[in-house]
NUVEX-817472 format. One record per residue (C-alpha): residue in three letters; residue number from 1; x, y, z. Coordinates in Angstrom, 3 decimals, always signed. Layout:
! residues N
<pt "ALA"; NUM; <X; Y; Z>>
...
***
This chain:
! residues 414
<pt "MET"; 1; <-27.888; -87.952; +25.217>>
<pt "ILE"; 2; <-25.084; -86.005; +23.522>>
<pt "GLY"; 3; <-26.750; -86.460; +20.177>>
<pt "ALA"; 4; <-29.972; -85.023; +21.474>>
<pt "LEU"; 5; <-28.184; -81.969; +22.867>>
<pt "SER"; 6; <-26.384; -81.403; +19.551>>
<pt "LYS"; 7; <-29.643; -81.517; +17.653>>
<pt "ALA"; 8; <-31.246; -79.093; +20.077>>
<pt "PHE"; 9; <-28.329; -76.635; +19.821>>
<pt "ALA"; 10; <-28.342; -76.773; +16.019>>
<pt "ALA"; 11; <-32.046; -76.079; +15.942>>
<pt "ASP"; 12; <-31.775; -73.083; +18.281>>
<pt "ARG"; 13; <-31.731; -69.773; +16.216>>
<pt "SER"; 14; <-31.491; -67.343; +19.134>>
<pt "GLY"; 15; <-28.218; -65.264; +19.206>>
<pt "THR"; 16; <-27.594; -65.570; +15.443>>
<pt "ILE"; 17; <-27.398; -61.809; +14.936>>
<pt "ALA"; 18; <-24.920; -61.446; +17.770>>
<pt "VAL"; 19; <-22.699; -64.097; +16.264>>
<pt "PHE"; 20; <-22.927; -62.557; +12.775>>
<pt "THR"; 21; <-22.173; -59.107; +14.182>>
<pt "ALA"; 22; <-19.143; -60.442; +16.016>>
<pt "LEU"; 23; <-17.856; -61.935; +12.775>>
<pt "VAL"; 24; <-18.545; -58.859; +10.556>>
<pt "MET"; 25; <-17.635; -56.045; +12.948>>
<pt "PRO"; 26; <-13.843; -56.345; +12.508>>
<pt "VAL"; 27; <-14.335; -55.963; +8.754>>
<pt "VAL"; 28; <-16.573; -52.902; +9.228>>
<pt "VAL"; 29; <-14.200; -51.269; +11.691>>
<pt "GLY"; 30; <-11.297; -52.074; +9.401>>
<pt "GLY"; 31; <-13.094; -50.445; +6.480>>
<pt "PHE"; 32; <-13.742; -47.281; +8.466>>
<pt "ALA"; 33; <-10.128; -47.219; +9.590>>
<pt "LEU"; 34; <-8.857; -47.711; +6.050>>
<pt "GLY"; 35; <-11.148; -44.944; +4.759>>
<pt "ALA"; 36; <-10.036; -42.580; +7.489>>
<pt "GLU"; 37; <-6.364; -43.259; +6.749>>
<pt "VAL"; 38; <-6.808; -42.714; +2.995>>
<pt "SER"; 39; <-8.701; -39.471; +3.711>>
<pt "PHE"; 40; <-5.797; -38.358; +5.894>>
<pt "TRP"; 41; <-3.411; -39.031; +2.995>>
<pt "TYR"; 42; <-5.573; -36.892; +0.704>>
<pt "PHE"; 43; <-5.744; -34.088; +3.277>>
<pt "THR"; 44; <-1.957; -34.219; +3.670>>
<pt "GLU"; 45; <-1.471; -34.065; -0.099>>
<pt "ARG"; 46; <-3.632; -30.931; -0.361>>
<pt "LYS"; 47; <-1.802; -29.398; +2.607>>
<pt "LEU"; 48; <+1.610; -30.054; +1.043>>
<pt "GLN"; 49; <+0.524; -28.705; -2.335>>
<pt "ASN"; 50; <-0.670; -25.517; -0.669>>
<pt "ALA"; 51; <+2.638; -25.301; +1.216>>
<pt "ALA"; 52; <+4.540; -25.737; -2.056>>
<pt "ASP"; 53; <+2.469; -23.008; -3.733>>
<pt "VAL"; 54; <+3.077; -20.558; -0.896>>
<pt "ALA"; 55; <+6.782; -21.400; -0.720>>
<pt "ALA"; 56; <+7.225; -20.955; -4.490>>
<pt "TYR"; 57; <+5.504; -17.567; -4.400>>
<pt "VAL"; 58; <+7.680; -16.431; -1.481>>
<pt "ALA"; 59; <+10.820; -17.694; -3.241>>
<pt "ALA"; 60; <+9.999; -15.753; -6.415>>
<pt "ALA"; 61; <+9.250; -12.657; -4.325>>
<pt "GLN"; 62; <+12.722; -12.996; -2.787>>
<pt "LEU"; 63; <+14.142; -13.345; -6.290>>
<pt "LYS"; 64; <+12.409; -10.101; -7.174>>
<pt "MET"; 65; <+14.342; -8.412; -4.360>>
<pt "ASP"; 66; <+17.598; -9.829; -5.767>>
<pt "ARG"; 67; <+18.255; -12.097; -2.760>>
<pt "ASP"; 68; <+20.908; -14.814; -2.870>>
<pt "GLN"; 69; <+20.025; -18.500; -3.061>>
<pt "GLU"; 70; <+20.525; -19.170; +0.645>>
<pt "THR"; 71; <+18.079; -16.399; +1.564>>
<pt "ILE"; 72; <+15.588; -17.611; -1.034>>
<pt "GLU"; 73; <+15.702; -21.169; +0.325>>
<pt "SER"; 74; <+15.372; -20.068; +3.958>>
<pt "ALA"; 75; <+12.394; -17.790; +3.260>>
<pt "ALA"; 76; <+10.646; -20.457; +1.171>>
<pt "GLU"; 77; <+11.067; -23.204; +3.801>>
<pt "THR"; 78; <+9.895; -20.891; +6.581>>
<pt "ALA"; 79; <+6.751; -20.130; +4.562>>
<pt "ALA"; 80; <+6.152; -23.851; +3.981>>
<pt "ILE"; 81; <+6.488; -24.630; +7.699>>
<pt "LYS"; 82; <+3.982; -21.911; +8.576>>
<pt "THR"; 83; <+1.592; -23.485; +6.073>>
<pt "GLY"; 84; <+1.778; -26.917; +7.728>>
<pt "TYR"; 85; <+4.851; -28.692; +6.328>>
<pt "ARG"; 86; <+6.590; -30.874; +8.979>>
<pt "THR"; 87; <+10.368; -30.956; +8.764>>
<pt "SER"; 88; <+10.607; -33.924; +11.141>>
<pt "ILE"; 89; <+9.169; -36.343; +8.572>>
<pt "GLY"; 90; <+9.776; -34.441; +5.362>>
<pt "THR"; 91; <+12.231; -33.142; +2.798>>
<pt "PHE"; 92; <+12.184; -29.709; +1.179>>
<pt "THR"; 93; <+13.970; -28.812; -2.064>>
<pt "VAL"; 94; <+14.408; -25.477; -3.815>>
<pt "ALA"; 95; <+15.580; -25.484; -7.434>>
<pt "TRP"; 96; <+16.571; -22.182; -9.000>>
<pt "PRO"; 97; <+16.291; -22.415; -11.935>>
<pt "PRO"; 98; <+13.822; -25.337; -12.127>>
<pt "THR"; 99; <+15.220; -28.733; -13.095>>
<pt "SER"; 100; <+12.046; -29.990; -14.771>>
<pt "GLY"; 101; <+8.831; -28.899; -16.400>>
<pt "ALA"; 102; <+8.010; -26.134; -18.853>>
<pt "TYR"; 103; <+10.225; -23.612; -17.010>>
<pt "LYS"; 104; <+13.331; -25.793; -16.799>>
<pt "ASP"; 105; <+16.532; -23.663; -16.768>>
<pt "ASP"; 106; <+14.524; -20.412; -16.639>>
<pt "THR"; 107; <+16.472; -18.136; -14.274>>
<pt "ASN"; 108; <+13.317; -16.102; -13.595>>
<pt "ALA"; 109; <+11.556; -19.140; -12.131>>
<pt "VAL"; 110; <+11.840; -21.081; -8.846>>
<pt "GLU"; 111; <+10.749; -24.696; -8.321>>
<pt "ILE"; 112; <+9.679; -26.058; -4.925>>
<pt "SER"; 113; <+9.367; -29.782; -4.148>>
<pt "ILE"; 114; <+8.000; -30.962; -0.784>>
<pt "ARG"; 115; <+7.456; -34.478; +0.543>>
<pt "GLU"; 116; <+6.469; -36.076; +3.813>>
<pt "ASP"; 117; <+7.003; -39.770; +4.716>>
<pt "LEU"; 118; <+3.881; -40.734; +6.661>>
<pt "PRO"; 119; <+4.070; -43.746; +8.991>>
<pt "ARG"; 120; <+1.291; -46.210; +8.312>>
<pt "LEU"; 121; <-1.567; -46.786; +10.731>>
<pt "PHE"; 122; <-4.176; -49.432; +9.872>>
<pt "THR"; 123; <-2.549; -50.141; +6.494>>
<pt "GLY"; 124; <+0.555; -51.178; +8.425>>
<pt "LEU"; 125; <-1.097; -54.625; +8.471>>
<pt "PHE"; 126; <-0.335; -54.894; +4.765>>
<pt "SER"; 127; <+2.975; -53.004; +4.406>>
<pt "SER"; 128; <+5.664; -51.665; +6.688>>
<pt "GLU"; 129; <+6.910; -48.957; +4.286>>
<pt "ASP"; 130; <+6.042; -45.292; +4.893>>
<pt "VAL"; 131; <+3.561; -43.572; +2.575>>
<pt "VAL"; 132; <+5.332; -40.867; +0.526>>
<pt "ILE"; 133; <+3.169; -37.798; -0.221>>
<pt "GLY"; 134; <+4.381; -34.600; -1.841>>
<pt "GLY"; 135; <+3.677; -31.365; -3.651>>
<pt "ARG"; 136; <+5.427; -29.344; -6.355>>
<pt "ALA"; 137; <+5.035; -25.754; -7.518>>
<pt "VAL"; 138; <+6.811; -23.320; -9.823>>
<pt "ALA"; 139; <+6.550; -19.531; -9.595>>
<pt "THR"; 140; <+7.984; -17.078; -12.100>>
<pt "LEU"; 141; <+9.127; -13.507; -11.889>>
<pt "GLN"; 142; <+7.724; -11.765; -14.931>>
<pt "GLN"; 143; <+9.445; -8.630; -16.101>>
<pt "GLY"; 144; <+7.476; -5.394; -16.044>>
<pt "PHE"; 145; <+5.326; -4.480; -19.032>>
<pt "PRO"; 146; <+5.142; -1.108; -20.796>>
<pt "THR"; 147; <+1.994; +0.566; -19.517>>
<pt "CYS"; 148; <+0.077; +3.285; -21.331>>
<pt "ILE"; 149; <-2.965; +3.447; -19.044>>
<pt "LEU"; 150; <-2.194; +3.839; -15.331>>
<pt "ALA"; 151; <-4.799; +4.745; -12.691>>
<pt "LEU"; 152; <-3.255; +5.984; -9.431>>
<pt "ASP"; 153; <-6.278; +5.980; -7.104>>
<pt "PRO"; 154; <-5.622; +3.373; -4.371>>
<pt "ARG"; 155; <-9.255; +2.479; -3.660>>
<pt "ALA"; 156; <-11.567; +3.533; -6.511>>
<pt "SER"; 157; <-14.091; +1.145; -7.976>>
<pt "GLY"; 158; <-13.602; +1.101; -11.744>>
<pt "ALA"; 159; <-10.378; +3.101; -11.513>>
<pt "VAL"; 160; <-9.898; +2.165; -15.175>>
<pt "THR"; 161; <-13.199; +1.634; -16.964>>
<pt "PHE"; 162; <-13.963; +0.625; -20.539>>
<pt "THR"; 163; <-17.647; +1.104; -21.152>>
<pt "GLY"; 164; <-20.366; +1.737; -23.716>>
<pt "SER"; 165; <-19.541; +0.573; -27.224>>
<pt "SER"; 166; <-15.871; +1.412; -27.018>>
<pt "GLY"; 167; <-13.503; -0.623; -29.155>>
<pt "SER"; 168; <-10.005; +0.029; -27.865>>
<pt "ILE"; 169; <-6.874; -1.307; -29.509>>
<pt "LEU"; 170; <-3.878; -0.816; -27.236>>
<pt "ASP"; 171; <-0.795; -1.583; -29.299>>
<pt "GLY"; 172; <+1.980; -2.905; -27.053>>
<pt "CYS"; 173; <+0.281; -1.007; -24.268>>
<pt "ASN"; 174; <-0.791; -2.542; -20.970>>
<pt "VAL"; 175; <-3.427; -1.384; -18.496>>
<pt "HIS"; 176; <-2.804; -1.121; -14.753>>
<pt "ALA"; 177; <-4.776; +0.159; -11.749>>
<pt "ASN"; 178; <-3.319; +0.789; -8.300>>
<pt "SER"; 179; <-6.769; +0.365; -6.759>>
<pt "THR"; 180; <-7.423; -2.478; -4.314>>
<pt "ALA"; 181; <-11.108; -2.653; -5.321>>
<pt "SER"; 182; <-12.674; -5.886; -6.549>>
<pt "ASP"; 183; <-13.372; -4.103; -9.852>>
<pt "ALA"; 184; <-10.245; -1.949; -10.075>>
<pt "VAL"; 185; <-10.258; -2.429; -13.853>>
<pt "THR"; 186; <-13.684; -2.834; -15.439>>
<pt "VAL"; 187; <-14.645; -3.882; -18.959>>
<pt "SER"; 188; <-18.411; -3.756; -19.209>>
<pt "GLY"; 189; <-21.305; -3.693; -21.654>>
<pt "SER"; 190; <-20.397; -4.203; -25.296>>
<pt "SER"; 191; <-16.905; -2.781; -24.862>>
<pt "SER"; 192; <-14.019; -4.560; -26.539>>
<pt "VAL"; 193; <-10.430; -4.088; -25.443>>
<pt "SER"; 194; <-7.377; -5.521; -27.153>>
<pt "THR"; 195; <-4.211; -5.264; -25.044>>
<pt "PRO"; 196; <-1.213; -7.414; -24.121>>
<pt "CYS"; 197; <-2.067; -7.559; -20.383>>
<pt "VAL"; 198; <-4.317; -6.044; -17.729>>
<pt "SER"; 199; <-3.166; -5.877; -14.112>>
<pt "ALA"; 200; <-4.407; -4.424; -10.834>>
<pt "VAL"; 201; <-3.505; -4.267; -7.160>>
<pt "GLY"; 202; <-7.063; -5.460; -6.564>>
<pt "GLU"; 203; <-9.169; -7.467; -8.989>>
<pt "VAL"; 204; <-10.336; -7.154; -12.598>>
<pt "SER"; 205; <-13.990; -7.334; -13.622>>
<pt "ALA"; 206; <-14.249; -7.991; -17.350>>
<pt "THR"; 207; <-16.674; -9.341; -19.911>>
<pt "SER"; 208; <-15.631; -11.522; -22.827>>
<pt "GLY"; 209; <-14.788; -8.275; -24.643>>
<pt "LEU"; 210; <-11.345; -8.273; -23.011>>
<pt "ASP"; 211; <-8.794; -9.803; -25.393>>
<pt "MET"; 212; <-5.222; -10.131; -24.092>>
<pt "SER"; 213; <-2.400; -11.253; -26.351>>
<pt "GLU"; 214; <+0.291; -11.858; -23.698>>
<pt "CYS"; 215; <-1.613; -12.885; -20.544>>
<pt "SER"; 216; <-4.016; -15.806; -20.364>>
<pt "THR"; 217; <-5.888; -14.140; -17.488>>
<pt "PRO"; 218; <-5.745; -10.677; -15.877>>
<pt "ILE"; 219; <-2.965; -10.263; -13.333>>
<pt "GLU"; 220; <-4.553; -9.531; -9.958>>
<pt "TYR"; 221; <-3.038; -8.621; -6.574>>
<pt "ALA"; 222; <-0.050; -7.089; -8.336>>
<pt "ASP"; 223; <+2.258; -4.521; -6.797>>
<pt "ALA"; 224; <+1.321; -0.865; -7.111>>
<pt "VAL"; 225; <+3.098; +1.159; -9.795>>
<pt "VAL"; 226; <+4.822; +4.277; -8.514>>
<pt "ASP"; 227; <+3.715; +7.565; -10.077>>
<pt "PRO"; 228; <+6.326; +7.926; -12.843>>
<pt "PHE"; 229; <+6.196; +11.729; -12.749>>
<pt "GLU"; 230; <+5.941; +12.334; -8.997>>
<pt "ASP"; 231; <+9.333; +14.055; -8.868>>
<pt "VAL"; 232; <+8.703; +16.395; -11.814>>
<pt "PRO"; 233; <+8.300; +19.979; -10.502>>
<pt "ALA"; 234; <+5.208; +21.957; -11.424>>
<pt "PRO"; 235; <+5.757; +24.836; -13.866>>
<pt "SER"; 236; <+5.757; +28.395; -12.559>>
<pt "THR"; 237; <+2.401; +30.167; -12.685>>
<pt "SER"; 238; <+3.831; +33.656; -12.400>>
<pt "GLY"; 239; <+3.980; +36.071; -15.280>>
<pt "VAL"; 240; <+1.792; +38.489; -17.174>>
<pt "CYS"; 241; <-1.424; +37.094; -18.653>>
<pt "GLU"; 242; <-1.455; +36.743; -22.432>>
<pt "PRO"; 243; <-3.675; +39.356; -24.105>>
<pt "GLN"; 244; <-5.410; +36.902; -26.435>>
<pt "THR"; 245; <-6.901; +33.626; -25.247>>
<pt "VAL"; 246; <-9.531; +32.907; -27.931>>
<pt "PHE"; 247; <-8.489; +31.959; -31.463>>
<pt "GLY"; 248; <-11.505; +31.818; -33.743>>
<pt "GLY"; 249; <-12.773; +33.734; -36.727>>
<pt "GLY"; 250; <-13.567; +32.602; -40.259>>
<pt "ALA"; 251; <-12.933; +29.122; -41.601>>
<pt "SER"; 252; <-9.600; +30.176; -43.120>>
<pt "SER"; 253; <-8.261; +31.828; -39.959>>
<pt "THR"; 254; <-4.805; +30.615; -38.903>>
<pt "TYR"; 255; <-2.659; +31.486; -35.891>>
<pt "THR"; 256; <+0.754; +30.757; -34.463>>
<pt "ILE"; 257; <+0.847; +31.080; -30.696>>
<pt "SER"; 258; <+3.672; +30.990; -28.168>>
<pt "PRO"; 259; <+4.140; +29.635; -24.640>>
<pt "GLY"; 260; <+2.849; +31.874; -21.892>>
<pt "HIS"; 261; <+0.390; +32.442; -19.071>>
<pt "TYR"; 262; <-3.162; +32.056; -20.424>>
<pt "CYS"; 263; <-5.508; +33.376; -17.738>>
<pt "GLY"; 264; <-9.134; +32.282; -17.884>>
<pt "GLY"; 265; <-8.520; +29.532; -20.451>>
<pt "LEU"; 266; <-7.294; +28.983; -23.985>>
<pt "ALA"; 267; <-9.920; +28.435; -26.694>>
<pt "ILE"; 268; <-8.864; +27.095; -30.105>>
<pt "ARG"; 269; <-11.558; +27.182; -32.777>>
<pt "ARG"; 270; <-9.620; +27.374; -36.022>>
<pt "THR"; 271; <-6.129; +26.416; -37.254>>
<pt "VAL"; 272; <-3.448; +26.995; -34.624>>
<pt "THR"; 273; <+0.232; +26.103; -34.507>>
<pt "MET"; 274; <+1.676; +25.977; -30.998>>
<pt "ASN"; 275; <+5.348; +26.899; -30.707>>
<pt "PRO"; 276; <+7.542; +24.770; -28.395>>
<pt "GLY"; 277; <+7.365; +25.465; -24.644>>
<pt "VAL"; 278; <+5.103; +25.414; -21.586>>
<pt "TYR"; 279; <+1.558; +26.787; -21.859>>
<pt "VAL"; 280; <+0.090; +27.611; -18.439>>
<pt "ILE"; 281; <-3.735; +27.516; -18.475>>
<pt "ASP"; 282; <-4.726; +29.406; -15.319>>
<pt "GLY"; 283; <-8.467; +28.872; -14.783>>
<pt "GLY"; 284; <-11.078; +28.239; -17.439>>
<pt "ASP"; 285; <-10.688; +25.514; -20.072>>
<pt "PHE"; 286; <-8.184; +24.418; -22.621>>
<pt "GLU"; 287; <-10.886; +24.139; -25.257>>
<pt "VAL"; 288; <-10.398; +22.660; -28.707>>
<pt "ASN"; 289; <-13.504; +23.163; -30.848>>
<pt "SER"; 290; <-14.751; +20.594; -33.367>>
<pt "THR"; 291; <-13.711; +22.901; -36.236>>
<pt "ALA"; 292; <-10.151; +23.302; -34.911>>
<pt "VAL"; 293; <-6.853; +22.085; -36.306>>
<pt "VAL"; 294; <-4.050; +22.125; -33.735>>
<pt "ASN"; 295; <-0.408; +21.279; -34.423>>
<pt "GLY"; 296; <+2.592; +21.544; -32.132>>
<pt "SER"; 297; <+5.764; +19.760; -31.054>>
<pt "GLU"; 298; <+7.894; +20.078; -27.907>>
<pt "VAL"; 299; <+4.759; +21.314; -26.100>>
<pt "THR"; 300; <+3.636; +20.962; -22.476>>
<pt "ILE"; 301; <+0.205; +22.212; -21.394>>
<pt "TYR"; 302; <-0.071; +22.908; -17.652>>
<pt "LEU"; 303; <-3.522; +23.309; -16.070>>
<pt "THR"; 304; <-4.105; +24.995; -12.724>>
<pt "ASN"; 305; <-6.754; +26.921; -10.787>>
<pt "ASP"; 306; <-9.563; +24.464; -11.758>>
<pt "ALA"; 307; <-8.636; +24.526; -15.462>>
<pt "GLN"; 308; <-9.953; +21.613; -17.529>>
<pt "VAL"; 309; <-9.314; +20.074; -20.941>>
<pt "THR"; 310; <-12.173; +19.773; -23.415>>
<pt "THR"; 311; <-11.430; +18.598; -26.942>>
<pt "ASN"; 312; <-14.318; +17.870; -29.279>>
<pt "GLY"; 313; <-14.816; +14.941; -31.627>>
<pt "GLY"; 314; <-14.337; +16.672; -34.949>>
<pt "ALA"; 315; <-11.090; +18.386; -33.994>>
<pt "GLN"; 316; <-7.795; +17.442; -35.566>>
<pt "VAL"; 317; <-5.134; +17.508; -32.878>>
<pt "ASN"; 318; <-1.497; +16.621; -33.495>>
<pt "LEU"; 319; <+0.605; +17.473; -30.450>>
<pt "SER"; 320; <+3.889; +16.092; -29.125>>
<pt "ALA"; 321; <+5.602; +16.510; -25.760>>
<pt "PRO"; 322; <+9.182; +17.751; -25.288>>
<pt "THR"; 323; <+11.933; +15.239; -26.042>>
<pt "SER"; 324; <+14.394; +16.834; -23.607>>
<pt "GLY"; 325; <+14.438; +19.011; -20.498>>
<pt "THR"; 326; <+12.370; +19.034; -17.318>>
<pt "TYR"; 327; <+9.093; +18.074; -18.987>>
<pt "THR"; 328; <+10.382; +15.348; -21.285>>
<pt "GLY"; 329; <+7.498; +13.161; -22.325>>
<pt "ILE"; 330; <+4.756; +15.186; -20.576>>
<pt "LEU"; 331; <+2.223; +16.659; -22.975>>
<pt "VAL"; 332; <-0.497; +17.603; -20.454>>
<pt "PHE"; 333; <+0.288; +18.249; -16.784>>
<pt "VAL"; 334; <-2.568; +18.895; -14.328>>
<pt "ASP"; 335; <-1.792; +20.634; -11.041>>
<pt "ARG"; 336; <-1.392; +17.949; -8.365>>
<pt "ASP"; 337; <-3.298; +20.066; -5.830>>
<pt "GLU"; 338; <-6.367; +20.546; -7.978>>
<pt "PRO"; 339; <-9.725; +19.048; -6.984>>
<pt "GLU"; 340; <-10.844; +16.112; -9.087>>
<pt "GLU"; 341; <-11.756; +17.666; -12.433>>
<pt "THR"; 342; <-12.723; +15.760; -15.579>>
<pt "HIS"; 343; <-10.506; +16.187; -18.625>>
<pt "ILE"; 344; <-11.927; +15.046; -21.965>>
<pt "PHE"; 345; <-9.637; +14.048; -24.828>>
<pt "ASN"; 346; <-11.203; +13.533; -28.187>>
<pt "GLY"; 347; <-10.474; +14.269; -31.808>>
<pt "ASN"; 348; <-10.921; +12.864; -35.276>>
<pt "SER"; 349; <-9.455; +9.556; -36.419>>
<pt "THR"; 350; <-6.126; +11.113; -37.448>>
<pt "SER"; 351; <-5.476; +12.920; -34.172>>
<pt "THR"; 352; <-2.321; +12.118; -32.222>>
<pt "TYR"; 353; <-1.326; +12.970; -28.665>>
<pt "ASN"; 354; <+2.316; +11.913; -28.386>>
<pt "GLY"; 355; <+3.368; +11.977; -24.753>>
<pt "ALA"; 356; <+1.831; +11.623; -21.337>>
<pt "ILE"; 357; <-1.505; +12.988; -20.203>>
<pt "TYR"; 358; <-0.720; +13.396; -16.516>>
<pt "ALA"; 359; <-3.561; +14.214; -14.100>>
<pt "PRO"; 360; <-2.602; +12.713; -10.715>>
<pt "SER"; 361; <-5.614; +14.213; -8.939>>
<pt "GLY"; 362; <-8.017; +14.252; -11.877>>
<pt "HIS"; 363; <-10.282; +12.082; -13.981>>
<pt "VAL"; 364; <-9.382; +11.568; -17.643>>
<pt "GLU"; 365; <-11.953; +10.547; -20.220>>
<pt "VAL"; 366; <-11.042; +9.371; -23.695>>
<pt "SER"; 367; <-14.214; +9.360; -25.760>>
<pt "GLY"; 368; <-15.705; +9.574; -29.223>>
<pt "THR"; 369; <-14.046; +8.108; -32.309>>
<pt "SER"; 370; <-10.519; +9.363; -31.808>>
<pt "SER"; 371; <-7.433; +7.280; -32.455>>
<pt "VAL"; 372; <-5.906; +9.406; -29.690>>
<pt "GLY"; 373; <-2.293; +8.576; -29.927>>
<pt "GLY"; 374; <-1.086; +6.179; -32.525>>
<pt "GLY"; 375; <+2.495; +5.378; -31.556>>
<pt "CYS"; 376; <+2.989; +6.961; -28.140>>
<pt "THR"; 377; <+0.233; +7.995; -25.776>>
<pt "GLN"; 378; <+0.371; +7.497; -22.023>>
<pt "VAL"; 379; <-2.500; +8.289; -19.654>>
<pt "VAL"; 380; <-1.572; +8.602; -15.972>>
<pt "ALA"; 381; <-4.452; +9.875; -13.849>>
<pt "LYS"; 382; <-6.330; +9.298; -10.632>>
<pt "THR"; 383; <-9.109; +7.545; -12.564>>
<pt "ILE"; 384; <-9.616; +6.884; -16.279>>
<pt "ASP"; 385; <-12.635; +6.161; -18.489>>
<pt "ILE"; 386; <-12.497; +4.963; -22.070>>
<pt "THR"; 387; <-15.946; +5.593; -23.499>>
<pt "GLY"; 388; <-15.226; +5.617; -27.215>>
<pt "ASP"; 389; <-12.910; +4.001; -29.713>>
<pt "ALA"; 390; <-9.257; +4.529; -28.876>>
<pt "GLY"; 391; <-6.037; +3.385; -30.455>>
<pt "LEU"; 392; <-3.201; +3.897; -28.002>>
<pt "GLY"; 393; <+0.411; +2.849; -28.253>>
<pt "SER"; 394; <+3.252; +2.865; -25.775>>
<pt "ASP"; 395; <+6.273; +2.745; -28.078>>
<pt "CYS"; 396; <+7.834; +6.065; -27.140>>
<pt "SER"; 397; <+11.457; +5.181; -27.874>>
<pt "TYR"; 398; <+11.515; +6.965; -31.220>>
<pt "LEU"; 399; <+10.555; +10.171; -29.416>>
<pt "GLY"; 400; <+13.080; +9.725; -26.634>>
<pt "TYR"; 401; <+10.445; +9.220; -23.931>>
<pt "SER"; 402; <+10.820; +6.592; -21.216>>
<pt "ASP"; 403; <+8.328; +3.749; -21.065>>
<pt "ILE"; 404; <+6.128; +3.580; -17.989>>
<pt "MET"; 405; <+6.715; +0.073; -16.659>>
<pt "ASN"; 406; <+4.525; -1.795; -14.237>>
<pt "SER"; 407; <+6.505; -3.655; -11.615>>
<pt "GLN"; 408; <+7.823; -7.181; -11.902>>
<pt "LEU"; 409; <+5.042; -9.644; -11.200>>
<pt "VAL"; 410; <+5.156; -12.951; -9.333>>
<pt "GLN"; 411; <+2.919; -15.700; -10.708>>
<pt "LEU"; 412; <+2.370; -19.361; -9.934>>
<pt "VAL"; 413; <+2.653; -21.194; -13.240>>
<pt "GLU"; 414; <+2.910; -24.879; -12.277>>
***
């Protein structure tokens, strides 16, 4: 009787799937649980790395403001907590200078290490030890760079633009735009630009023609650079108008002119030597013809009443700004209250403009085949276009001018 029942039960296949499911289900559920726990570890790792990055950036920003170590540590940990770090199960370490890595012992760098000890869930079946997950980041405070091209407009698209077939070599001279636009600095077309670094408050849009010797990538979201000449007073526009404002004649004509009030413009078409001082161009253009040769040192040219600068490609221009006094280092000064006029600077390959071209409300265009500057040329304007070959340099020390420095920059480096 029992044997018969055993044979009947063994032969019965109904309920097999239910039995198999009951046996396999714990394994399936365990697999899902294990996968979920491992995914949580990965999510926590990414969260802690982000917290470390943010904390390192904040710490370096505090370093920039010359805070003490206690303040730096407090600000960094607060930033990490806001980003998701949990102090109840974690440890937070600030090392200034870093104790490891490529920036070890660098006093301009801050190292952040974060860890959390996660209690196990399903994997507690295999081990009772907490899972240690962490993140590490290093941020540096880079010193400011000498800047020879500075666009002041806070919002303009292409505030600094290199376009056309321009081939610009900026010797020791960085480019910066205060614009928050996504293309605050633009290198487009077949343009090529060689410079140590490019930075912007917004973003940089550049083709492969941008070649930087000091920065691996453009520096974006940088601090704005303060107008270096904002406190310089405008020259006086009073005084009797000069009787002669056009200097032309035959090919051999030469002139020596003096500072004064040039009403309706100043046109130079032959060889002119400019004596030291301030030349006020009241209306009209400061025009330098292609046949002109212009020489002058200790000169400042002030433009007001809608006056513009137009220098042509064949001209030979060799001008230097004052090395002392109120207008030290300023070669061209455009009235701050002027509407946005375009000022074109050109010249032959031996032309030099030593000093600052300062047009805080204007647009400056460097075009043609001019070397425009050589050792010391600074362009500070609302917006700037480089549409021809230009060779600019920012080493003004030999002339006694101050470098225009962009601000110290915070960068994540590890």
